[in-house]
C-alpha positions as CSV (number, residue, x, y, z in Angstrom):
1,M,-29.6,0.8,23.8
2,Q,-27.5,3.6,24.6
3,R,-24.7,1.1,26.0
4,R,-24.7,-0.3,22.4
5,K,-24.8,2.7,20.7
6,E,-21.8,4.2,22.4
7,A,-19.3,0.6,22.2
8,L,-21.0,0.7,18.4
9,R,-19.1,3.8,18.2
10,K,-16.3,3.2,19.7
11,G,-16.1,-0.3,17.7
12,G,-16.0,1.7,14.5
13,K,-13.4,4.3,15.3
14,T,-10.6,1.8,16.9
15,K,-11.0,-0.5,14.0
16,L,-9.8,1.6,11.9
17,R,-6.7,1.9,13.5
18,D,-6.0,-1.0,14.6
19,G,-2.2,-1.6,14.0
20,L,-1.6,1.5,12.1
21,E,0.8,2.6,16.0
22,G,4.0,3.9,13.6
23,W,3.2,4.3,10.4
24,K,2.5,7.4,10.4
25,N,6.2,7.8,8.9
26,C,5.7,5.4,6.2
27,N,6.7,6.6,3.2
28,I,6.5,4.5,-0.1
29,K,8.7,5.9,-2.6
30,E,9.4,3.2,-4.9
31,I,8.2,-0.4,-5.5
32,G,11.5,-1.9,-3.5
33,D,9.8,0.1,-0.3
34,L,6.9,-2.5,-0.4
35,R,9.0,-5.5,1.0
36,P,9.6,-4.2,4.0
37,L,5.8,-3.0,4.6
38,L,4.3,-5.8,3.2
39,S,6.5,-8.3,5.4
40,R,5.9,-5.8,8.7
41,T,2.3,-6.3,7.6
42,I,2.3,-10.0,7.7
43,N,4.1,-10.0,10.4
44,M,1.5,-8.1,12.4
45,V,-1.8,-9.5,11.3
46,G,0.5,-13.1,12.4
47,S,1.1,-11.7,15.8
48,G,-2.7,-10.1,16.3
49,K,-1.2,-6.5,16.6
50,M,-3.7,-5.8,13.2
51,H,-6.6,-6.4,12.1
52,P,-6.9,-8.6,8.8
53,S,-8.9,-6.2,6.9
54,V,-6.6,-3.1,8.3
55,A,-3.7,-5.6,6.2
56,N,-5.6,-6.1,2.9
57,A,-6.3,-2.3,2.6
58,I,-2.7,-2.0,2.7
59,A,-2.2,-5.3,0.4
60,G,-4.6,-3.7,-2.0
61,L,-2.6,-0.1,-1.9
62,A,0.2,-2.1,-2.6
63,G,-0.5,-4.2,-5.5
64,Q,-1.9,-1.0,-6.6
65,Y,1.6,1.1,-6.3
66,A,3.2,-1.8,-7.9
67,K,0.8,-2.1,-11.2
68,V,0.9,2.3,-11.3
69,S,5.0,1.8,-10.8
70,E,5.3,-0.8,-13.5
71,Q,3.2,0.9,-16.3
72,S,5.0,4.3,-16.1
73,D,8.3,1.9,-16.1
74,L,7.1,0.7,-19.4
75,E,5.4,3.7,-20.5
76,R,9.3,5.4,-19.7
77,R,11.1,2.9,-21.6
78,L,9.0,2.8,-24.4
79,A,9.0,6.5,-24.7
80,E,13.6,5.8,-24.5
81,L,13.0,3.1,-27.7
82,E,10.7,5.3,-29.9
83,K,13.4,8.0,-29.5
84,K,16.4,6.2,-29.9
85,I,14.7,4.7,-33.4
86,G,12.8,8.2,-34.3
87,E,17.3,9.3,-33.7
88,T,17.9,6.3,-36.3
89,I,15.9,6.8,-38.8
90,R,17.0,10.4,-39.3
């Protein structure tokens, strides 16, 4: 029973790290940075170096980042158009 508990404790900790070596300097600053991130993730899953659940979390976060980035860009463009229209009316 004790060995099982120890294995479960260790297993839970290692799963969180599966495939994350070398990702500490992963710095996403713009949507274009997602392409190499996702490419690397896909390749690591395919080669067995990353657990699919870790890749799924990365993909989910990347998708949310893309949505937020797109929304932010649309809001900025809309504000620019509203400003131009306001200047034209005056």
